[in-house]
N, C-alpha and C positions, 0 to 999 in steps of 0.2 A: 483793303484791307483786309476784307471777308475771304477773298481765294485766298491771300496769304496765311490764311490759322487754317483752311482745308489742308492745302498741300503741305503744310506742316506737320500735321496730324496724319497725314496720308505716309508722310515717311517717318514719323515716329511709330504706327502702326506696321508699316513694311519690315521695319528693322524686328521689333518685337517678333513677329512671325517665321523672320529669319533664325532669331537666335530659338526660338520655340524647337522649329524643325533642324537645327545644328544639335542641340541638347540630344532631342530624342534619337538623332542617330550616333551621337558618341556615347549615350550612355541607355542603349537597347539594351533587354534582356540577356544577360549570359549563362541564366541556369532553365532547369525543367521544374516540372514538376511530375508525382505519380499521385494517380487517385485511385481506388479502389474499394471491393467488396469480398469482408472477409467473412465463411458462413461456415457450418456444420456439413462432415462430408454425408452422413448417414441422413440429416433429417432435415436438412436444407435451410436450417433458421441462424438469422446473421447471430455475429460473436459479436457481445460485447468486452469491452476490454482488451483485445487480444491486440501485441504487442508487434510495431512491421517496423524494421531497421533496416535501413542500409546499410550492408556489409564493410568494413571499414571506413566507415564514418562516424559519427556523433547526432546526425541527423538519423530522424524517423517519430515514429508518431503512437496514439493504441486507436483503435478501432468504437466508434458513438456505439451510440442503443440498437443503430439500425445496420451494422458492419460497416460502417463504409468506414474510410480513413483517407489522407492528403497529407503527404509528405512536398512541401516545398524549399526552393533551392536549391534545387540537386544538381551538382554539375554534371555538363552533357558528355554521355559515351554509355558506355554499357555498363551496366547494374546490378549487383545481385540484390534479391528483398530478400529477409527471415522474417518469418513471423512465430510468432512463441505463445502460450495459452498456457496454463496450469489447466489439467484434463486433457491436454490433446499435445501430438506428437508437431513435433516443429518442420516447416516447413522452409525452405529454401525454394525461392525461384530467379533463377541465372539468364541472364542475357536480356534483360528487362532495357530499352532503348530509350535512355532521354535525349530529347534535342533543345535547344534552344526556345524556351518560349512554347512549349508546346509541350500536351497534359500527356502521360505516358499511363495507361486502363489496364489495370490487374486483379484481374480476381480472384483470392484465394479458397481453397478448400479444406478444411484444416480435421483430421481422424481423431474421434476421442481414442485416448491411451490412457491405463490402467496406470495409478500413479501405486508402486511398492514402495512400504515403506517398513524399517526395520519395528523390532516390537520394543519399545522401549517399558522397565519398569524402574515406576518410581516407588519408592517405599516412605515413608511421613516418620518423622521423629518429630517428637515433643523436646521443646528446646531446655535446657536446663536454668536459664534468668529466663524471666518474662522481664520485655523492659517498659510493658504498660501498665504494668502493677505496683500503687506505690506501696502498700503495705503486702505484709509478706502473709502469702497464702499457699494450701497445699492442696493438691488435689491427689485424688486416689482412684483409679480405676478398678472395674467390677475385676481385670483379672489380677492386680494387684490384692485385691482381698481374700478372692480365692485361694491365692496361696500363702496371707496370713492364718497361723494358727488362733482363729479367733469363731467366735457361737453367736455375737451382740455386738451393735452397732459401739456400743462402750467397749469394749474391747477391742477395735480398730482405734478408736478415739487415744484410749490410751496409752497407745503401744505410740501413738507419735512423740515427735519429736518436739518438747519441750511442753508435755501435755501429763498432770500428773493427777491421777483420778479425774476428776472433772472438772477441774481445777486448771484453767489457761493460764497464762500468761499474760500477764496486763488486763485481766477480766474474766468472768467466771463463762462457762458453756453458753449457761440461761440467758445473760447479758446479751450473747452475737450470737444467740436465734432468737431473740428479740426482736432484735436491730435488723436482723436478714427478714425478719419476717415480715416489719413494717416497711 
């Protein structure tokens, strides 16, 4: 009876290993891998965040802090890599041979490039209605005061809408000044 169990386990183990062997043969790798390093052409330093893409596919990656990159599951054949990074000129590497279950090594040197931009002038204007103010408020700039025919602060206040002398709509000027000082 003991011999019967050992033959049975031997047969099961044999079938199991045959299935594993068949599985590996049927589902062997069908893609390759590209690795490499991206460095600055002038200084030789590794470039962090350079984008490397396989042209014509959605496959790509970016380099790590040491400049290394790895792209997996690349279809076999001759591929073209494109490396790009802000502040550097784009580099295209053609004829990268990708083979099944093998790693192609490609080191890329990128040259610094000055980015030319256009001069953009932004003119800020004051909004007529401020949405964050709940009560009425009037702001007068120094340019506005220079253009007014006044000689004192009381003249500036008396020229504003809703002000009659030192009397302000809803209260006197003294009450408002005291409230703002507190």
